C-alpha positions as CSV (number, residue, x, y, z in Angstrom):
1,M,-66.7,-69.1,10.8
2,T,-63.4,-66.8,10.3
3,T,-65.7,-64.4,8.8
4,F,-68.5,-64.1,11.8
5,F,-65.3,-63.7,14.0
6,A,-63.6,-61.0,11.9
7,F,-67.4,-59.3,12.2
8,L,-67.4,-59.7,15.9
9,F,-64.2,-58.0,16.4
10,N,-65.1,-55.2,13.9
11,I,-68.2,-54.5,16.2
12,A,-65.7,-54.4,19.4
13,F,-63.0,-52.3,18.1
14,G,-65.8,-50.3,16.6
15,I,-67.7,-49.6,19.8
16,V,-64.3,-49.0,22.0
17,R,-63.4,-46.2,19.3
18,N,-66.7,-44.7,19.5
19,L,-66.2,-44.3,23.2
20,V,-62.7,-42.9,23.1
21,A,-64.0,-40.6,20.5
22,G,-67.1,-39.6,22.3
23,W,-64.8,-38.8,25.6
24,C,-62.5,-36.6,22.9
25,L,-65.7,-34.8,21.8
26,A,-66.7,-34.3,25.1
27,C,-63.8,-32.5,26.1
28,Y,-63.5,-30.4,22.6
29,W,-66.6,-29.4,23.2
30,S,-66.4,-28.0,27.1
31,W,-63.0,-26.7,26.0
32,F,-63.7,-24.3,22.9
33,I,-67.8,-24.7,22.1
34,V,-68.8,-23.8,25.8
35,T,-66.4,-21.0,26.3
36,A,-66.4,-19.5,23.0
37,F,-70.1,-19.4,21.7
38,N,-71.7,-20.0,25.9
39,A,-73.6,-23.2,24.1
40,P,-74.9,-25.7,26.9
41,Q,-72.5,-28.6,27.9
42,L,-72.3,-32.0,25.8
43,D,-72.0,-34.7,28.4
44,Y,-70.0,-38.4,27.6
45,L,-73.1,-40.1,26.7
46,H,-74.5,-37.6,24.1
47,A,-71.1,-37.2,22.8
48,V,-71.0,-40.7,22.1
49,G,-74.3,-40.9,19.9
50,V,-73.3,-37.7,18.3
51,T,-69.8,-39.3,17.5
52,M,-71.8,-42.4,16.2
53,T,-74.3,-40.7,14.2
54,V,-71.6,-38.8,12.3
55,G,-69.6,-42.1,12.2
56,F,-72.7,-43.5,10.5
57,A,-73.2,-40.6,8.1
58,A,-69.4,-40.8,6.9
59,M,-69.7,-44.6,6.5
60,A,-72.9,-44.0,4.2
61,A,-71.1,-41.4,2.2
62,G,-67.4,-43.7,1.8
63,I,-69.8,-46.5,0.5
64,A,-71.5,-44.4,-2.2
65,T,-68.2,-42.9,-3.1
66,K,-65.9,-46.3,-2.7
67,A,-68.6,-48.3,-4.6
68,D,-66.8,-48.3,-7.8
69,T,-63.3,-48.8,-6.9
70,T,-63.8,-51.7,-4.2
71,E,-60.9,-54.5,-4.7
72,A,-61.4,-57.8,-4.0
73,R,-59.4,-58.9,-0.9
74,S,-59.3,-61.9,1.3
75,V,-61.2,-61.9,4.7
76,N,-57.5,-61.6,6.5
77,E,-56.5,-58.7,4.7
78,A,-59.9,-56.9,5.4
79,F,-59.8,-57.7,9.1
80,A,-56.3,-56.9,9.1
81,K,-57.2,-53.4,7.3
82,A,-60.2,-52.8,9.6
83,I,-58.3,-53.8,13.2
84,G,-55.4,-51.6,12.2
85,S,-57.9,-48.7,11.3
86,H,-59.8,-48.8,14.5
87,L,-56.4,-48.9,16.5
88,G,-55.3,-46.3,14.7
89,H,-58.1,-44.4,15.8
90,I,-58.0,-45.4,19.2
91,I,-54.2,-44.5,20.0
92,I,-54.4,-41.4,17.8
93,F,-57.8,-39.9,19.1
94,P,-56.3,-39.1,22.9
95,I,-53.1,-38.0,21.4
96,V,-54.8,-35.2,19.4
97,T,-57.1,-34.6,22.6
98,G,-53.6,-33.7,24.4
99,I,-52.5,-31.6,21.6
100,A,-56.4,-29.7,22.2
101,Y,-55.9,-29.6,25.7
102,V,-52.5,-28.0,25.7
103,W,-54.1,-25.2,23.4
104,H,-56.7,-24.7,25.6
105,L,-54.7,-23.6,28.1
106,F,-52.7,-21.4,26.1
107,I,-55.8,-19.5,24.8
108,G,-57.6,-19.5,28.0
């Protein structure tokens, strides 16, 4: 049962992470890509989709490269690592977006 709850929490944090990352990508796109290359706007929902697609590809590549070095861990350790990773992304993405916004103001 603990494994199932760990799975649900991992999915929930993954969804929140993708929503935050999609917002960041939409901001970056409008600040840098649209202005530099006169590209069309990328709305929030499409940015979330792009984030999920790229994340899936990166995850698949990561699984292929880490298949040999997988270490046995308890469910609690794996759960703690996954939640820590998700929370780190949820916190760092807006901070980096704030820095990118300052850069956008500086160059633009």
